[in-house]
Structure formats: structure tokens, C-alpha cells
C-alpha positions in Angstrom: 71.9 96.2 9.4 74.2 97.7 12.8 72.4 97.4 16.0 71.6 99.9 18.1 75.0 98.7 20.8 77.2 98.9 17.5 75.9 102.3 16.6 76.4 103.6 19.9 80.1 102.0 20.2 80.8 103.7 16.7 79.1 107.0 17.6 81.8 106.6 20.5 84.9 105.1 18.3 83.8 108.0 15.8 84.4 110.6 18.9 87.7 108.6 19.7 89.1 109.9 16.1 87.7 113.2 15.9 89.0 114.0 19.2 92.6 112.9 17.9 93.2 116.5 16.6 91.2 119.4 15.5 88.7 119.0 12.1 92.1 120.4 10.0 94.1 117.3 11.3 91.7 114.8 10.4 91.8 113.0 7.1 89.5 110.4 6.0 90.5 106.7 5.2 90.3 106.1 1.2 87.7 103.8 0.6 89.8 101.2 -0.8 91.5 100.7 2.2 88.5 100.2 4.8 84.9 99.2 4.7 81.4 100.6 4.3 80.8 100.9 7.6 84.4 102.1 8.9 84.2 104.8 11.4 88.1 105.1 11.7 89.7 108.5 10.4 93.9 109.2 10.3 95.5 111.7 11.9 97.3 113.7 9.4 100.8 114.2 9.4 101.1 117.7 10.8 99.4 116.4 14.4 102.2 113.7 14.2 105.1 115.9 14.2 103.4 118.5 16.6 103.6 115.6 18.8 106.7 114.4 18.0 108.1 117.7 18.7 107.2 117.4 22.4 104.6 120.0 22.8 101.6 119.3 25.3 98.8 118.7 22.8 95.3 121.0 24.3 91.8 121.6 23.1 88.5 121.9 24.9 86.1 118.8 25.4 82.5 118.4 24.5 79.9 117.4 26.6 80.1 113.7 25.5 84.1 113.1 24.3 86.3 110.5 23.4 90.0 110.9 23.8 92.7 108.5 22.7 96.1 111.0 23.0 97.7 112.6 26.0 97.6 116.3 27.1 95.8 119.2 28.5 91.8 119.2 28.1 89.2 121.9 29.7 85.8 121.7 29.9 83.9 124.7 30.6 79.7 125.0 30.5 78.2 127.6 28.2 75.1 126.2 29.5 74.1 124.0 32.4 75.2 120.5 31.5 73.6 117.4 33.4 74.6 114.5 32.0 78.4 114.3 30.2 81.0 111.9 29.8 84.7 111.8 28.3 85.8 108.0 27.5 89.8 107.7 27.6 91.2 104.7 25.8 95.1 103.3 25.1 96.3 100.8 23.5 96.3 97.4 24.7 99.7 97.6 26.4 98.9 101.1 28.3 97.5 102.6 31.0 95.5 105.7 31.6 96.9 108.5 34.5 93.5 111.4 34.9 95.4 114.7 36.8 93.4 117.2 37.8 94.6 120.5 37.2 92.0 122.6 38.2 88.2 122.1 39.1 85.5 125.5 39.5 82.5 123.0 40.5 79.4 123.8 42.5 79.3 120.6 44.3 77.3 121.9 47.4 74.9 122.4 44.4 74.4 119.3 42.6 77.5 119.0 40.4 79.4 115.8 40.5 82.6 115.1 38.8 83.7 111.1 39.1 86.1 108.9 37.3 85.7 105.3 37.0 87.8 102.7 36.2 86.8 101.3 33.0 83.6 102.1 30.6 79.8 102.1 31.2 77.5 102.0 28.5 73.8 102.1 29.1 74.3 100.5 32.4 76.8 97.5 31.2 80.3 97.4 32.6 84.1 96.5 31.0 85.7 95.2 32.6 82.7 93.1 33.8 82.8 93.1 38.4 84.3 89.3 37.5 87.0 90.6 36.0 87.7 93.9 37.7 90.3 94.1 40.7 88.5 96.5 42.8 84.6 96.1 43.9 82.3 98.3 41.8 82.2 100.9 44.4 85.6 101.7 44.4 86.1 101.8 40.9 84.2 105.4 40.8 86.7 108.4 42.6 84.2 111.3 43.2 86.0 114.3 43.3 83.1 116.0 45.5 84.4 113.2 48.1 88.1 112.9 47.7 88.7 116.7 46.6 92.5 117.5 47.0 93.0 113.7 48.8 93.4 112.1 45.4 94.2 114.3 42.3 95.6 111.6 40.7 93.8 109.0 39.1 94.9 105.9 37.4 93.3 103.0 35.5 93.6 99.3 35.9 93.5 98.8 32.1 93.7 100.8 28.8 90.0 102.4 29.0 88.7 104.8 31.7 85.7 107.6 31.8 84.7 110.3 33.3 81.4 111.7 34.5 80.3 115.3 35.0 77.6 118.1 36.1 78.0 120.9 36.1 75.0 123.3 36.1 76.8 127.0 36.3 77.8 128.2 33.2 81.3 129.6 33.2 82.3 126.9 35.7 84.4 124.2 34.6 87.4 121.7 35.1 91.2 120.9 33.6 92.5 117.5 33.3 96.0 116.1 32.2 95.9 112.8 31.1 98.7 110.7 30.6 99.7 107.1 29.3 102.0 104.5 31.4 102.7 101.2 30.7 101.7 97.5 31.5 103.5 94.6 31.7 101.0 92.4 31.9 97.6 94.0 29.5 95.1 92.1 31.1 91.2 93.4 30.5 91.9 95.7 26.9 88.9 96.8 24.4 90.7 97.4 21.0 90.7 100.3 19.5 90.5 98.7 15.9 88.5 96.3 14.2 91.6 94.1 13.2 95.4 93.2 15.1 97.2 90.6 16.4 97.9 90.5 20.7 99.3 87.9 22.8 97.9 87.8 26.9 99.9 86.3 29.3 98.8 85.6 33.0 102.3 85.0 35.3 101.1 83.1 38.3 98.2 85.2 39.4 94.6 84.3 39.9 92.8 86.9 37.9 90.1 86.5 34.9 91.0 88.8 31.4 89.4 90.0 28.8 89.7 91.0 25.7 87.0 92.7 23.9 86.6 93.7 19.6 83.4 95.7 19.5 82.7 94.4 15.7 81.7 90.6 14.3 84.9 89.5 13.7 86.8 86.5 12.5 89.4 85.4 15.6 92.1 82.9 14.4 93.9 81.5 17.8 97.4 80.6 16.8 99.1 79.7 20.1 97.1 78.3 23.8 99.4 77.5 26.6 97.8 77.1 30.2 100.2 74.9 31.8 98.3 71.6 31.6 97.5 69.3 26.8 94.9 69.7 22.8 90.8 70.7 22.8 88.8 73.2 21.1 84.6 72.1 22.5 81.7 74.6 21.8 80.0 75.0 24.3 77.2 73.4 25.5 74.8 73.1 28.5 76.5 70.4 30.2 80.1 69.9 28.4 83.0 72.9 28.9 85.9 73.3 31.0 83.8 72.9 34.3 86.5 71.9 36.7 89.5 73.2 34.8 91.2 76.3 37.0 92.6 77.2 33.5 90.5 78.2 29.9 90.1 80.5 27.5 86.8 81.0 26.4 84.9 82.9 23.4 81.8 85.0 24.1 79.8 87.0 22.3 77.0 89.3 22.6 75.5 92.9 21.5 76.7 94.7 25.2 79.7 95.9 26.8 79.8 93.5 29.7 81.6 90.2 29.4 79.6 88.2 32.4 76.7 89.2 30.5 77.2 87.7 26.8 76.8 84.6 25.6 79.5 81.9 26.0 80.4 80.2 22.7 83.3 77.8 22.9 86.1 77.1 25.8 89.5 76.1 25.2 90.3 74.1 28.2 93.9 72.3 27.1 97.2 74.1 25.4 97.8 73.6 21.5 100.4 74.6 19.3 98.3 75.4 15.4 95.2 77.2 14.4 91.6 77.5 16.1 89.8 80.2 13.9 86.2 80.9 14.0 84.1 83.6 12.7 81.4 85.4 15.4 78.9 87.2 13.8 77.7 89.2 17.5 78.5 93.1 17.8 81.0 92.5 20.5 83.0 89.9 20.5 85.7 88.4 23.8 88.3 86.7 24.2 88.4 86.1 27.8 91.4 84.3 29.8 90.4 82.4 33.2 93.8 81.6 35.4 94.0 79.5 39.0 97.6 81.8 39.6 99.1 78.2 39.5 100.4 78.2 35.7 101.9 81.0 33.3 99.0 81.4 31.0 99.1 82.3 27.5 97.5 82.6 24.2 98.3 84.4 20.7 95.1 85.4 18.4 95.0 87.8 15.4 91.4 89.4 14.5 89.8 91.0 11.7 86.4 92.7 11.2 83.9 89.9 9.1 83.3 90.8 6.1 79.9 90.5 3.7 81.5 87.5 2.2 82.3 85.9 5.4 78.9 86.8 6.9 77.2 84.9 4.0 79.5 81.7 3.9 78.6 79.7 7.6 80.7 76.6 7.2 83.2 75.4 9.2 84.1 76.5 12.5 81.4 80.0 12.1 79.2 80.3 15.5 77.0 83.2 14.2 74.0 81.3 14.8 74.7 82.1 18.6 74.5 85.9 17.8 70.9 87.3 18.1 70.0 91.5 17.3 69.3 93.1 20.1 65.4 93.0 21.2 
């Protein structure tokens, strides 16, 4: 049975699919091609043709909304809106740029419009404070404080969001959302329950997390850490302590990797295959880099199906994942 976290994340992802176009552009994926709990819809060919023709996509925003497409988006309050948010997401190798085109809110009267560099859900942040290059306070950009000084804001990863409160009907704002290439993607939330990705950290002292909001089978096929073969299941006194470069697998029921349970460490380079089944609501592959080497990991993943969940043999670490309390 899905946890509250999974339900909320899937609800957001349904908004993601729905906000890629008006309802006339939506097509439900055939049941033969999707699991019972699969929340995704597909873009219709009509919208694809419109966007490929170079037209700017425009539509109104809801109080709680999700965007994965470039365009111009407007929110106009029809009644007092006190707790609203829009989530933005791109492909793993993209950054999000948000430009204010028009803002009409009453900052003195308690309205606000803030951009957050990342996502927040139930008080948990992605990327975590340990993985983001900026302190948490600098990840918030408040329009009421910055005004015309900063009308264009770029994210540090493939996700960003805005919070807003607008109390006067008729007031609102318009933003333009663009995507920019990111040569070395670091922190990523996957839009899909399956995929393949290569994470590269070139001589940089940083931590990078790849988040998959599903129970998954994950297979690591190539790991280069600059220093030779080992996969260690996490134990209280074991792991990669003292090693400056390593990959860890985390699992949990929330969004913040720093609050997740450490499941396994990979401390040494290898070529081959290390596969694990992780039955947590959220799975994160996290690379810690000292900056002394070019570190790289290639992995693929797919959503854990019912048969795989029931079969808990070899390399399964589902027992570490507990239901939400």
C-alpha cells in the first residue's frame, strides 16, 4: 500500500504530466505499457508539433502546480490564496531559469513570492543542506526583498519551486520558464520510474545525489573513483569511513537524502554489475567526491514490480525500509 510520501510525490508527478499541456493534449498510457500505480501521462502529438514549431507555450497556473516545460505562465488570484506552490522539473542534464515578467502583489500587506533553489516537501529539502553549494538561507530568493534587483533566477539542479501568498483577488504574476544545459549534472530528481544515467564529478569537492521516488531495482554497471573492487553492505562500524571518494545507496520515506537510511557503500572502482532491490518510497544514489579525482558512476533503474517485491533473494535490501509512522 503506498505511503503518504509516495502518494504526495505521485500526486505532484500527476500534476507534472497534466501541466505539460491542456487536457486536450493528454493521452493516458496504455495499461499494457504501465503498472497499476503508474501516474504518468504522455504528451499528445498535437502539443509536440506546436512546441517544435517554435511557439511559446502559455497557460494559467493553479495554486498547487507542476511544470516540466518551457513557456510563459500566469497566476491571477480569484480569491485569497495563502499557501501556494509551483514545482519545476527538467531533464537530469538541465537547469531551470525563472524570469519575472510581471508582478502585482502587496508585499506590505503580507503577500510574498519566493523562489527556492530545489524542492521542499513536508519540511524536507532536495538537495539536502549537505549536498547544495549554498547555505539554506541563500537558496530562497524573495521578490519582496530583491524586487527589480534580481528578476532572473537560475537553479543549481534540475528542480526548483516558487512559494506565494496573494490575498487580493485580481493580483498575480507572470513568469517565463527556460531550461539551460548542465554539462555536469549533480543533484537530480528523476521524472520517470526507469532510466539510465552517468554521473561525473570532475575534480570537484562536492556531493551529488540522484533521487528516484519509487521502490526500484538499481544496477550499477561502472564505477570509477580514482582509487580498486568492493561493495559493502552498511554496518554500524563498517563502510567507507576514511575514504574521500565513494558512492552510497540511501533509502527512506522522505525527500531529504541526509535523513535517509544508509543501505550500502561502494568504496572502490569496478567494471561489471552490482544489482540491488530497494523497497523504499525514495531511493537515492549519492556520490561523495574529495575533488582529487575524476569520479564517475553509470547505473540504470526500473520500478520494483510485485513479483520482484515478493522475491527477496540475493542483493535485496528491502528489509531496511520501513513504512511511514
